[in-house]
C-alpha positions in Angstrom: 26.0 -19.4 75.9 26.8 -22.2 73.5 30.4 -22.5 72.6 31.5 -23.3 69.0 34.6 -25.5 69.6 36.8 -25.4 66.6 40.1 -27.1 65.7 42.8 -26.6 68.3 45.8 -28.1 66.6 47.2 -28.2 63.1 49.2 -31.1 61.6 51.8 -30.6 58.9 52.8 -33.4 56.6 54.8 -33.8 53.3 52.9 -35.0 50.2 54.3 -35.1 46.7 50.8 -34.3 45.3 47.6 -32.9 46.9 46.1 -35.5 49.2 42.5 -36.4 49.6 40.4 -35.0 52.4 40.7 -31.6 54.1 44.5 -31.1 53.8 45.4 -27.6 52.6 48.6 -26.4 51.0 51.1 -24.5 53.2 54.0 -24.4 50.9 55.5 -26.6 48.1 54.9 -30.2 49.0 53.9 -29.3 52.6 50.2 -29.5 53.6 48.4 -28.9 56.9 45.2 -30.2 58.5 43.4 -28.3 61.3 41.6 -30.7 63.7 40.2 -30.9 67.2 41.8 -33.2 69.8 40.7 -33.9 73.3 42.4 -31.8 75.9 41.3 -30.8 79.4 42.0 -27.0 79.2 40.9 -24.9 76.3 40.9 -21.2 75.5 37.9 -20.6 73.3 37.1 -17.1 72.0 38.9 -15.6 75.0 37.0 -17.9 77.5 38.9 -20.4 79.6 37.2 -23.8 79.7 38.1 -26.9 81.8 36.5 -30.1 80.7 36.6 -33.7 81.9 38.8 -35.1 79.2 42.2 -36.8 78.9 44.8 -35.2 76.7 45.4 -36.7 73.3 48.5 -34.7 72.7 51.6 -36.9 72.3 55.1 -36.5 71.0 58.3 -34.7 71.8 58.6 -30.9 72.0 60.9 -29.4 69.5 63.3 -26.8 70.9 64.3 -23.7 69.0 67.7 -22.1 69.3 67.0 -18.3 69.6 68.9 -15.2 70.4 66.0 -13.1 71.6 67.8 -9.8 71.0 70.8 -8.8 68.9 74.1 -9.8 70.6 72.3 -11.8 73.2 73.3 -15.4 73.9 71.2 -18.0 72.1 68.9 -20.1 74.3 66.7 -23.1 73.8 62.9 -22.5 73.9 60.0 -24.8 73.1 57.3 -22.1 73.1 58.3 -19.1 71.0 55.3 -16.8 70.7 53.3 -19.4 72.6 53.5 -21.9 69.7 54.4 -25.4 70.6 55.7 -28.0 68.0 55.2 -31.7 68.7 57.3 -34.2 66.7 57.6 -37.9 66.4 61.2 -39.1 66.3 60.4 -42.8 66.4 61.1 -43.2 62.6 64.4 -41.5 62.9 65.4 -43.6 66.0 64.3 -46.9 64.5 67.1 -48.8 62.7 64.6 -50.2 60.1 62.7 -47.0 59.3 65.3 -44.2 59.8 66.0 -44.0 56.0 62.2 -43.4 55.5 62.0 -40.4 57.8 61.2 -37.0 56.4 63.1 -33.9 57.3 61.6 -30.5 57.6 63.4 -27.1 57.7 62.2 -24.6 60.2 63.3 -21.2 61.5 61.8 -18.5 63.7 62.1 -14.8 64.1 63.3 -13.3 67.4 61.8 -10.2 69.2 63.9 -7.9 66.9 62.1 -9.5 63.9 65.3 -11.2 62.7 65.4 -14.7 61.3 67.3 -17.2 63.4 69.3 -20.2 62.1 67.6 -22.9 60.1 67.0 -26.1 62.1 66.0 -29.6 61.0 63.0 -31.5 62.3 63.2 -35.3 61.7 59.6 -36.5 61.9 56.8 -37.9 59.8 54.5 -35.1 60.9 54.6 -31.9 63.0 51.7 -31.0 65.3 51.4 -27.4 66.3 49.2 -25.7 68.9 49.2 -22.3 70.6 48.8 -22.2 74.3 48.4 -19.7 77.1 49.3 -20.2 80.7 46.9 -19.6 83.6 47.6 -20.8 87.1 50.2 -23.3 85.9 47.8 -24.8 83.4 48.4 -24.5 79.6 45.2 -23.8 77.7 45.0 -24.7 74.0 43.7 -21.8 71.9 40.8 -22.6 69.7 40.2 -22.2 66.8 43.8 -22.7 65.7 42.9 -21.4 62.3 42.7 -17.9 63.8 46.4 -18.2 64.8 47.8 -19.4 61.4 48.6 -15.9 60.0 50.7 -15.3 63.1 52.3 -18.7 62.7 53.2 -17.9 59.1 54.6 -14.4 60.1 56.9 -15.7 62.8 58.0 -19.1 61.5 59.1 -20.5 58.1 58.4 -24.2 57.6 59.2 -26.2 54.5 59.9 -29.8 53.4 63.7 -30.4 53.1 64.2 -34.1 52.1 65.0 -37.5 53.5 67.1 -38.4 56.5 70.3 -40.3 56.1 72.4 -41.6 59.0 76.0 -42.6 58.4 76.7 -46.2 59.3 80.3 -45.1 60.1 80.0 -41.9 62.1 76.3 -41.9 63.1 76.1 -38.3 61.6 72.6 -37.4 60.7 72.3 -35.9 57.2 69.7 -34.6 54.8 69.4 -35.7 51.2 67.5 -32.6 50.1 65.0 -32.3 47.2 67.5 -29.7 45.8 70.2 -32.4 45.3 72.2 -31.2 48.3 73.7 -33.2 51.1 73.6 -31.4 54.5 74.6 -32.1 58.0 72.3 -31.8 61.1 74.1 -30.6 64.2 73.6 -33.3 66.9 73.4 -30.7 69.7 70.9 -28.1 68.4 69.6 -29.5 65.1 71.0 -26.6 63.1 71.5 -27.3 59.4 75.2 -27.1 58.5 77.0 -27.6 55.2 78.5 -30.9 54.3 82.2 -31.0 53.4 84.5 -33.9 52.6 87.9 -32.5 51.5 89.6 -35.9 51.5 87.1 -37.5 49.2 88.6 -37.9 45.7 85.1 -38.6 44.3 83.9 -35.2 45.5 86.1 -32.6 43.6 87.1 -29.4 45.4 85.4 -27.2 42.9 82.2 -29.0 43.4 82.5 -28.6 47.1 83.0 -24.9 46.7 80.0 -24.6 44.4 77.9 -26.5 47.0 79.1 -24.2 49.8 78.0 -21.3 47.7 74.6 -22.8 47.2 74.4 -23.4 51.0 75.2 -19.8 51.7 72.6 -18.5 49.3 69.9 -20.7 50.8 70.7 -20.7 54.5 73.0 -17.8 55.3 71.8 -15.0 53.0 71.8 -11.4 54.2 70.6 -8.1 52.8 72.6 -4.8 52.6 71.7 -3.9 56.2 73.1 -7.2 57.5 69.7 -8.7 58.2 69.1 -12.3 57.3 66.8 -12.9 54.4 
């Protein structure tokens, strides 16, 4: 039986206008590109295939902070719903290019179908694949295009803005495309509000208004107490 090997990863990238090629729109200013990369273990149409090939996957795994059930302690996971997110933090870590690094906002639902906290990904691109484990091997599912509806159901991904790193404190911040300045928690990458009560150039009333905007965007709940 001849196997039709389709794309096994999808790459996300920010563009201000539609790029040339096979890029497709995911959300405003965020596009994705399904493609095939070499990998030794593939799950193709429910068949497990091992091939003589070196892995072309590279990058660092992003870890989500998830409370799997209500009232449970949050834990870090890099494989919610068997999706893996590979990022490249070289731009953010490089002194010369850190101010050029894009920041993406991402959140995931837990097993009770509740949205978790928004987190920041500092990377030029995000590469996503879905894997399944068999005998300690991870097989990449193909085609990845069959998994995208599940990805969109369980995750929310959007472009946030540009990275800014304070020369004084080293605090990573986001200058968003909504004219907001936000902090990135250094321990778990959660997006938190920026406050500066002692700054005479940042009036208190403006800070209150920005906190209200933050709450409406990142901490909004419905009448049943579920995060929107």
